[in-house]
A tleap script that builds the chain and sets N, CA, C and O, in Angstrom:
source leaprc.protein.ff14SB
mol = sequence {
  NMET GLN ASN THR THR THR THR HIE PRO ASN
  THR LEU ASP ASP TYR VAL ASP PHE ARG GLU
  LEU LEU PRO GLN VAL ALA GLN THR PHE PRO
  THR GLU GLN SER LEU LYS TRP PHE ILE ARG
  GLN HIE ARG ASN GLU LEU VAL LYS ALA ALA
  ALA LEU ILE VAL LEU THR GLY ARG LEU ARG
  PHE HIE PRO GLN ARG PHE LYS GLU ALA ALA
  VAL VAL ILE GLY SER ASN LEU ALA ARG ARG
  GLU THR LEU GLY CYS LEU ARG ASP LEU ARG
  CYS GLU CALA
}
set mol.1.N position { -30.435 -32.485 -59.264 }
set mol.1.CA position { -29.509 -31.743 -58.433 }
set mol.1.C position { -28.548 -32.744 -57.777 }
set mol.1.O position { -28.978 -33.738 -57.192 }
set mol.2.N position { -27.272 -32.473 -57.881 }
set mol.2.CA position { -26.275 -33.370 -57.324 }
set mol.2.C position { -25.995 -33.011 -55.880 }
set mol.2.O position { -25.850 -31.838 -55.537 }
set mol.3.N position { -25.919 -34.036 -55.026 }
set mol.3.CA position { -25.608 -33.843 -53.619 }
set mol.3.C position { -24.103 -33.733 -53.469 }
set mol.3.O position { -23.378 -34.652 -53.850 }
set mol.4.N position { -23.616 -32.618 -52.918 }
set mol.4.CA position { -22.179 -32.421 -52.786 }
set mol.4.C position { -21.648 -32.903 -51.445 }
set mol.4.O position { -20.438 -32.896 -51.223 }
set mol.5.N position { -22.533 -33.318 -50.553 }
set mol.5.CA position { -22.086 -33.850 -49.267 }
set mol.5.C position { -22.016 -35.363 -49.351 }
set mol.5.O position { -22.514 -35.973 -50.297 }
set mol.6.N position { -21.400 -35.948 -48.364 }
set mol.6.CA position { -21.300 -37.401 -48.311 }
set mol.6.C position { -22.695 -37.989 -48.197 }
set mol.6.O position { -23.522 -37.489 -47.435 }
set mol.7.N position { -22.957 -39.036 -48.943 }
set mol.7.CA position { -24.260 -39.679 -48.836 }
set mol.7.C position { -24.250 -40.609 -47.635 }
set mol.7.O position { -23.244 -41.254 -47.339 }
set mol.8.N position { -25.360 -40.668 -46.963 }
set mol.8.CA position { -25.513 -41.498 -45.773 }
set mol.8.C position { -26.667 -42.456 -46.024 }
set mol.8.O position { -27.829 -42.052 -45.979 }
set mol.9.N position { -26.360 -43.719 -46.286 }
set mol.9.CA position { -27.386 -44.663 -46.690 }
set mol.9.C position { -28.317 -45.129 -45.577 }
set mol.9.O position { -29.185 -45.968 -45.816 }
set mol.10.N position { -28.155 -44.604 -44.371 }
set mol.10.CA position { -29.005 -45.048 -43.277 }
set mol.10.C position { -30.428 -44.548 -43.448 }
set mol.10.O position { -30.696 -43.617 -44.207 }
set mol.11.N position { -31.324 -45.185 -42.730 }
set mol.11.CA position { -32.723 -44.806 -42.784 }
set mol.11.C position { -33.102 -44.044 -41.526 }
set mol.11.O position { -32.318 -43.955 -40.582 }
set mol.12.N position { -34.276 -43.510 -41.521 }
set mol.12.CA position { -34.783 -42.793 -40.359 }
set mol.12.C position { -34.809 -43.692 -39.125 }
set mol.12.O position { -34.651 -43.209 -38.004 }
set mol.13.N position { -35.005 -44.978 -39.321 }
set mol.13.CA position { -35.035 -45.923 -38.201 }
set mol.13.C position { -33.706 -46.007 -37.460 }
set mol.13.O position { -33.659 -46.475 -36.322 }
set mol.14.N position { -32.628 -45.557 -38.095 }
set mol.14.CA position { -31.313 -45.598 -37.460 }
set mol.14.C position { -31.102 -44.445 -36.480 }
set mol.14.O position { -30.111 -44.429 -35.750 }
set mol.15.N position { -32.023 -43.484 -36.457 }
set mol.15.CA position { -31.913 -42.325 -35.584 }
set mol.15.C position { -32.818 -42.497 -34.367 }
set mol.15.O position { -33.922 -43.032 -34.467 }
set mol.16.N position { -32.332 -42.033 -33.221 }
set mol.16.CA position { -33.070 -42.169 -31.972 }
set mol.16.C position { -33.250 -40.797 -31.333 }
set mol.16.O position { -32.581 -39.833 -31.706 }
set mol.17.N position { -34.159 -40.722 -30.367 }
set mol.17.CA position { -34.332 -39.453 -29.665 }
set mol.17.C position { -33.308 -39.342 -28.531 }
set mol.17.O position { -32.535 -40.268 -28.282 }
set mol.18.N position { -33.318 -38.213 -27.861 }
set mol.18.CA position { -32.338 -37.922 -26.810 }
set mol.18.C position { -32.372 -38.994 -25.717 }
set mol.18.O position { -31.323 -39.468 -25.282 }
set mol.19.N position { -33.547 -39.368 -25.282 }
set mol.19.CA position { -33.698 -40.357 -24.196 }
set mol.19.C position { -33.105 -41.711 -24.571 }
set mol.19.O position { -32.586 -42.420 -23.709 }
set mol.20.N position { -33.177 -42.073 -25.839 }
set mol.20.CA position { -32.602 -43.347 -26.285 }
set mol.20.C position { -31.084 -43.234 -26.465 }
set mol.20.O position { -30.369 -44.225 -26.320 }
set mol.21.N position { -30.597 -42.041 -26.777 }
set mol.21.CA position { -29.158 -41.844 -26.938 }
set mol.21.C position { -28.440 -41.874 -25.600 }
set mol.21.O position { -27.349 -42.435 -25.491 }
set mol.22.N position { -29.035 -41.283 -24.594 }
set mol.22.CA position { -28.386 -41.102 -23.292 }
set mol.22.C position { -27.759 -42.384 -22.729 }
set mol.22.O position { -26.586 -42.349 -22.356 }
set mol.23.N position { -28.470 -43.501 -22.647 }
set mol.23.CA position { -27.824 -44.701 -22.087 }
set mol.23.C position { -26.685 -45.247 -22.959 }
set mol.23.O position { -25.800 -45.945 -22.465 }
set mol.24.N position { -26.715 -44.926 -24.249 }
set mol.24.CA position { -25.682 -45.428 -25.153 }
set mol.24.C position { -24.367 -44.660 -25.034 }
set mol.24.O position { -23.321 -45.141 -25.468 }
set mol.25.N position { -24.423 -43.462 -24.442 }
set mol.25.CA position { -23.214 -42.646 -24.287 }
set mol.25.C position { -22.959 -42.293 -22.822 }
set mol.25.O position { -22.167 -41.398 -22.527 }
set mol.26.N position { -23.625 -42.992 -21.911 }
set mol.26.CA position { -23.560 -42.668 -20.479 }
set mol.26.C position { -22.162 -42.804 -19.892 }
set mol.26.O position { -21.851 -42.136 -18.906 }
set mol.27.N position { -21.327 -43.633 -20.456 }
set mol.27.CA position { -19.971 -43.781 -19.929 }
set mol.27.C position { -19.188 -42.473 -20.098 }
set mol.27.O position { -18.389 -42.111 -19.235 }
set mol.28.N position { -19.414 -41.781 -21.185 }
set mol.28.CA position { -18.723 -40.520 -21.459 }
set mol.28.C position { -19.506 -39.325 -20.932 }
set mol.28.O position { -18.919 -38.368 -20.427 }
set mol.29.N position { -20.817 -39.377 -21.047 }
set mol.29.CA position { -21.696 -38.295 -20.604 }
set mol.29.C position { -22.616 -38.852 -19.514 }
set mol.29.O position { -23.733 -39.276 -19.808 }
set mol.30.N position { -22.155 -38.855 -18.259 }
set mol.30.CA position { -22.893 -39.537 -17.192 }
set mol.30.C position { -24.193 -38.866 -16.773 }
set mol.30.O position { -25.035 -39.490 -16.127 }
set mol.31.N position { -24.360 -37.599 -17.136 }
set mol.31.CA position { -25.607 -36.920 -16.772 }
set mol.31.C position { -26.284 -36.372 -18.017 }
set mol.31.O position { -25.651 -36.142 -19.048 }
set mol.32.N position { -27.568 -36.172 -17.893 }
set mol.32.CA position { -28.339 -35.588 -18.981 }
set mol.32.C position { -27.799 -34.198 -19.320 }
set mol.32.O position { -27.717 -33.825 -20.490 }
set mol.33.N position { -27.436 -33.442 -18.291 }
set mol.33.CA position { -26.940 -32.085 -18.508 }
set mol.33.C position { -25.601 -32.065 -19.235 }
set mol.33.O position { -25.359 -31.184 -20.060 }
set mol.34.N position { -24.728 -33.027 -18.938 }
set mol.34.CA position { -23.432 -33.051 -19.631 }
set mol.34.C position { -23.621 -33.346 -21.110 }
set mol.34.O position { -22.910 -32.789 -21.947 }
set mol.35.N position { -24.563 -34.209 -21.442 }
set mol.35.CA position { -24.838 -34.521 -22.844 }
set mol.35.C position { -25.486 -33.321 -23.540 }
set mol.35.O position { -25.122 -32.988 -24.668 }
set mol.36.N position { -26.427 -32.682 -22.883 }
set mol.36.CA position { -27.063 -31.498 -23.476 }
set mol.36.C position { -26.035 -30.400 -23.723 }
set mol.36.O position { -26.080 -29.739 -24.761 }
set mol.37.N position { -25.107 -30.193 -22.785 }
set mol.37.CA position { -24.072 -29.175 -22.941 }
set mol.37.C position { -23.213 -29.490 -24.162 }
set mol.37.O position { -22.931 -28.606 -24.971 }
set mol.38.N position { -22.796 -30.753 -24.294 }
set mol.38.CA position { -21.967 -31.163 -25.421 }
set mol.38.C position { -22.690 -30.910 -26.741 }
set mol.38.O position { -22.093 -30.409 -27.693 }
set mol.39.N position { -23.950 -31.251 -26.795 }
set mol.39.CA position { -24.733 -31.049 -28.017 }
set mol.39.C position { -24.834 -29.560 -28.353 }
set mol.39.O position { -24.687 -29.174 -29.512 }
set mol.40.N position { -25.081 -28.730 -27.349 }
set mol.40.CA position { -25.157 -27.276 -27.590 }
set mol.40.C position { -23.827 -26.734 -28.101 }
set mol.40.O position { -23.800 -25.924 -29.027 }
set mol.41.N position { -22.734 -27.173 -27.508 }
set mol.41.CA position { -21.415 -26.660 -27.860 }
set mol.41.C position { -20.941 -27.135 -29.233 }
set mol.41.O position { -20.171 -26.441 -29.897 }
set mol.42.N position { -21.393 -28.308 -29.660 }
set mol.42.CA position { -20.839 -28.928 -30.867 }
set mol.42.C position { -21.899 -29.314 -31.894 }
set mol.42.O position { -21.711 -30.244 -32.678 }
set mol.43.N position { -22.995 -28.600 -31.877 }
set mol.43.CA position { -24.104 -28.920 -32.781 }
set mol.43.C position { -23.679 -28.932 -34.252 }
set mol.43.O position { -24.037 -29.852 -34.987 }
set mol.44.N position { -22.931 -27.938 -34.680 }
set mol.44.CA position { -22.533 -27.871 -36.088 }
set mol.44.C position { -21.705 -29.085 -36.500 }
set mol.44.O position { -21.925 -29.661 -37.565 }
set mol.45.N position { -20.757 -29.469 -35.654 }
set mol.45.CA position { -19.930 -30.641 -35.977 }
set mol.45.C position { -20.763 -31.913 -36.021 }
set mol.45.O position { -20.534 -32.776 -36.868 }
set mol.46.N position { -21.728 -32.034 -35.118 }
set mol.46.CA position { -22.589 -33.214 -35.099 }
set mol.46.C position { -23.464 -33.280 -36.349 }
set mol.46.O position { -23.698 -34.357 -36.896 }
set mol.47.N position { -23.942 -32.126 -36.794 }
set mol.47.CA position { -24.745 -32.082 -38.019 }
set mol.47.C position { -23.884 -32.481 -39.216 }
set mol.47.O position { -24.312 -33.283 -40.046 }
set mol.48.N position { -22.681 -31.931 -39.307 }
set mol.48.CA position { -21.791 -32.253 -40.428 }
set mol.48.C position { -21.459 -33.739 -40.478 }
set mol.48.O position { -21.257 -34.301 -41.554 }
set mol.49.N position { -21.406 -34.367 -39.315 }
set mol.49.CA position { -21.100 -35.798 -39.249 }
set mol.49.C position { -22.343 -36.668 -39.448 }
set mol.49.O position { -22.262 -37.894 -39.378 }
set mol.50.N position { -23.488 -36.035 -39.694 }
set mol.50.CA position { -24.771 -36.737 -39.830 }
set mol.50.C position { -25.108 -37.514 -38.562 }
set mol.50.O position { -25.806 -38.527 -38.612 }
set mol.51.N position { -24.611 -37.035 -37.432 }
set mol.51.CA position { -24.907 -37.633 -36.132 }
set mol.51.C position { -26.162 -37.011 -35.534 }
set mol.51.O position { -26.761 -37.568 -34.614 }
set mol.52.N position { -26.557 -35.853 -36.061 }
set mol.52.CA position { -27.708 -35.114 -35.556 }
set mol.52.C position { -28.525 -34.589 -36.728 }
set mol.52.O position { -27.994 -33.977 -37.655 }
set mol.53.N position { -29.817 -34.838 -36.665 }
set mol.53.CA position { -30.758 -34.261 -37.625 }
set mol.53.C position { -31.920 -33.661 -36.834 }
set mol.53.O position { -32.112 -33.979 -35.660 }
set mol.54.N position { -32.678 -32.808 -37.476 }
set mol.54.CA position { -33.849 -32.211 -36.837 }
set mol.54.C position { -35.049 -32.491 -37.717 }
set mol.54.O position { -35.065 -32.144 -38.898 }
set mol.55.N position { -36.046 -33.115 -37.136 }
set mol.55.CA position { -37.296 -33.412 -37.849 }
set mol.55.C position { -38.462 -32.928 -37.007 }
set mol.55.O position { -38.534 -33.215 -35.812 }
set mol.56.N position { -39.349 -32.214 -37.612 }
set mol.56.CA position { -40.525 -31.648 -36.943 }
set mol.56.C position { -40.145 -30.970 -35.628 }
set mol.56.O position { -40.848 -31.087 -34.624 }
set mol.57.N position { -39.024 -30.263 -35.658 }
set mol.57.CA position { -38.583 -29.532 -34.490 }
set mol.57.C position { -37.944 -30.371 -33.401 }
set mol.57.O position { -37.663 -29.863 -32.316 }
set mol.58.N position { -37.710 -31.646 -33.669 }
set mol.58.CA position { -37.139 -32.547 -32.660 }
set mol.58.C position { -35.777 -33.058 -33.105 }
set mol.58.O position { -35.561 -33.400 -34.268 }
set mol.59.N position { -34.872 -33.096 -32.144 }
set mol.59.CA position { -33.538 -33.615 -32.426 }
set mol.59.C position { -33.578 -35.136 -32.474 }
set mol.59.O position { -34.214 -35.787 -31.644 }
set mol.60.N position { -32.882 -35.688 -33.469 }
set mol.60.CA position { -32.738 -37.142 -33.597 }
set mol.60.C position { -31.258 -37.429 -33.787 }
set mol.60.O position { -30.553 -36.668 -34.449 }
set mol.61.N position { -30.790 -38.519 -33.212 }
set mol.61.CA position { -29.371 -38.822 -33.178 }
set mol.61.C position { -29.074 -40.199 -33.764 }
set mol.61.O position { -29.821 -41.154 -33.550 }
set mol.62.N position { -27.986 -40.282 -34.497 }
set mol.62.CA position { -27.487 -41.558 -34.986 }
set mol.62.C position { -26.419 -41.975 -33.972 }
set mol.62.O position { -25.339 -41.384 -33.955 }
set mol.63.N position { -26.688 -42.973 -33.130 }
set mol.63.CA position { -25.782 -43.289 -32.028 }
set mol.63.C position { -24.337 -43.575 -32.437 }
set mol.63.O position { -23.412 -43.055 -31.813 }
set mol.64.N position { -24.130 -44.375 -33.451 }
set mol.64.CA position { -22.765 -44.706 -33.852 }
set mol.64.C position { -22.031 -43.474 -34.378 }
set mol.64.O position { -20.879 -43.228 -34.022 }
set mol.65.N position { -22.700 -42.715 -35.213 }
set mol.65.CA position { -22.056 -41.498 -35.735 }
set mol.65.C position { -21.822 -40.480 -34.631 }
set mol.65.O position { -20.835 -39.744 -34.663 }
set mol.66.N position { -22.725 -40.431 -33.650 }
set mol.66.CA position { -22.549 -39.522 -32.531 }
set mol.66.C position { -21.266 -39.880 -31.778 }
set mol.66.O position { -20.466 -39.002 -31.452 }
set mol.67.N position { -21.079 -41.156 -31.507 }
set mol.67.CA position { -19.872 -41.602 -30.795 }
set mol.67.C position { -18.616 -41.287 -31.602 }
set mol.67.O position { -17.617 -40.826 -31.050 }
set mol.68.N position { -18.669 -41.535 -32.895 }
set mol.68.CA position { -17.516 -41.257 -33.758 }
set mol.68.C position { -17.222 -39.755 -33.801 }
set mol.68.O position { -16.064 -39.344 -33.735 }
set mol.69.N position { -18.266 -38.946 -33.910 }
set mol.69.CA position { -18.083 -37.495 -33.938 }
set mol.69.C position { -17.522 -36.999 -32.610 }
set mol.69.O position { -16.687 -36.095 -32.596 }
set mol.70.N position { -17.964 -37.572 -31.501 }
set mol.70.CA position { -17.460 -37.172 -30.184 }
set mol.70.C position { -15.964 -37.430 -30.076 }
set mol.70.O position { -15.236 -36.628 -29.491 }
set mol.71.N position { -15.502 -38.542 -30.634 }
set mol.71.CA position { -14.064 -38.840 -30.621 }
set mol.71.C position { -13.300 -37.801 -31.434 }
set mol.71.O position { -12.269 -37.299 -30.987 }
set mol.72.N position { -13.794 -37.480 -32.610 }
set mol.72.CA position { -13.132 -36.478 -33.459 }
set mol.72.C position { -13.125 -35.118 -32.768 }
set mol.72.O position { -12.100 -34.437 -32.753 }
set mol.73.N position { -14.247 -34.723 -32.202 }
set mol.73.CA position { -14.342 -33.435 -31.512 }
set mol.73.C position { -13.367 -33.401 -30.333 }
set mol.73.O position { -12.635 -32.427 -30.157 }
set mol.74.N position { -13.358 -34.449 -29.541 }
set mol.74.CA position { -12.446 -34.510 -28.399 }
set mol.74.C position { -10.989 -34.489 -28.814 }
set mol.74.O position { -10.164 -33.856 -28.155 }
set mol.75.N position { -10.667 -35.168 -29.888 }
set mol.75.CA position { -9.298 -35.173 -30.405 }
set mol.75.C position { -8.888 -33.785 -30.878 }
set mol.75.O position { -7.778 -33.331 -30.600 }
set mol.76.N position { -9.785 -33.113 -31.590 }
set mol.76.CA position { -9.501 -31.752 -32.061 }
set mol.76.C position { -9.305 -30.789 -30.896 }
set mol.76.O position { -8.411 -29.943 -30.930 }
set mol.77.N position { -10.134 -30.914 -29.871 }
set mol.77.CA position { -9.999 -30.056 -28.693 }
set mol.77.C position { -8.676 -30.309 -27.978 }
set mol.77.O position { -8.014 -29.367 -27.542 }
set mol.78.N position { -8.295 -31.567 -27.857 }
set mol.78.CA position { -7.029 -31.907 -27.198 }
set mol.78.C position { -5.853 -31.355 -27.995 }
set mol.78.O position { -4.893 -30.843 -27.419 }
set mol.79.N position { -5.927 -31.457 -29.298 }
set mol.79.CA position { -4.860 -30.947 -30.162 }
set mol.79.C position { -4.740 -29.428 -30.014 }
set mol.79.O position { -3.634 -28.900 -29.898 }
set mol.80.N position { -5.873 -28.731 -30.019 }
set mol.80.CA position { -5.853 -27.276 -29.862 }
set mol.80.C position { -5.288 -26.862 -28.508 }
set mol.80.O position { -4.498 -25.922 -28.421 }
set mol.81.N position { -5.692 -27.564 -27.457 }
set mol.81.CA position { -5.189 -27.244 -26.119 }
set mol.81.C position { -3.699 -27.503 -26.027 }
set mol.81.O position { -2.971 -26.722 -25.416 }
set mol.82.N position { -3.239 -28.586 -26.624 }
set mol.82.CA position { -1.814 -28.902 -26.598 }
set mol.82.C position { -1.026 -27.861 -27.371 }
set mol.82.O position { 0.009 -27.389 -26.900 }
set mol.83.N position { -1.502 -27.499 -28.548 }
set mol.83.CA position { -0.809 -26.496 -29.348 }
set mol.83.C position { -0.803 -25.147 -28.641 }
set mol.83.O position { 0.220 -24.463 -28.626 }
set mol.84.N position { -1.920 -24.760 -28.061 }
set mol.84.CA position { -1.988 -23.498 -27.336 }
set mol.84.C position { -1.074 -23.498 -26.135 }
set mol.84.O position { -0.427 -22.494 -25.837 }
set mol.85.N position { -1.018 -24.609 -25.452 }
set mol.85.CA position { -0.173 -24.738 -24.286 }
set mol.85.C position { 1.300 -24.640 -24.685 }
set mol.85.O position { 2.082 -23.974 -24.007 }
set mol.86.N position { 1.674 -25.287 -25.758 }
set mol.86.CA position { 3.057 -25.238 -26.217 }
set mol.86.C position { 3.419 -23.845 -26.713 }
set mol.86.O position { 4.524 -23.361 -26.467 }
set mol.87.N position { 2.497 -23.207 -27.403 }
set mol.87.CA position { 2.741 -21.883 -27.949 }
set mol.87.C position { 2.901 -20.854 -26.824 }
set mol.87.O position { 3.743 -19.960 -26.904 }
set mol.88.N position { 2.086 -20.991 -25.782 }
set mol.88.CA position { 2.122 -20.019 -24.684 }
set mol.88.C position { 3.121 -20.404 -23.604 }
set mol.88.O position { 3.344 -19.632 -22.671 }
set mol.89.N position { 3.717 -21.563 -23.709 }
set mol.89.CA position { 4.684 -22.061 -22.726 }
set mol.89.C position { 4.132 -22.068 -21.308 }
set mol.89.O position { 4.848 -21.789 -20.346 }
set mol.90.N position { 2.828 -22.396 -21.192 }
set mol.90.CA position { 2.196 -22.452 -19.881 }
set mol.90.C position { 2.014 -23.885 -19.408 }
set mol.90.O position { 1.354 -24.118 -18.395 }
set mol.91.N position { 2.569 -24.824 -20.101 }
set mol.91.CA position { 2.381 -26.229 -19.748 }
set mol.91.C position { 3.247 -26.605 -18.550 }
set mol.91.O position { 4.360 -26.111 -18.368 }
set mol.92.N position { 2.695 -27.485 -17.757 }
set mol.92.CA position { 3.492 -28.065 -16.686 }
set mol.92.C position { 3.803 -29.493 -17.071 }
set mol.92.O position { 2.985 -30.167 -17.697 }
set mol.93.N position { 4.958 -29.946 -16.707 }
set mol.93.CA position { 5.392 -31.298 -17.066 }
set mol.93.C position { 4.600 -32.351 -16.348 }
set mol.93.O position { 4.841 -33.542 -16.540 }
savepdb mol mol.pdb
quit
């Protein structure tokens, strides 16, 4: 069976649990709750980026991919807000 998704040569050792991820992203997500909220809101994007996997019912995170995915997600959100703002003419200078 051919894999149609991007192959990710990393090993299981490259993934960490939530507690290990938190200090690595604390500058952007200063609280545990802010990180949990982000994960809930963007779980699908994180999975597609191979930043999040689930094993035995537990979330595991690839720190570098998580950071990269967060940048892409944030950029997409900013683009949508800018486009919506321009379209609705509700922007303030």
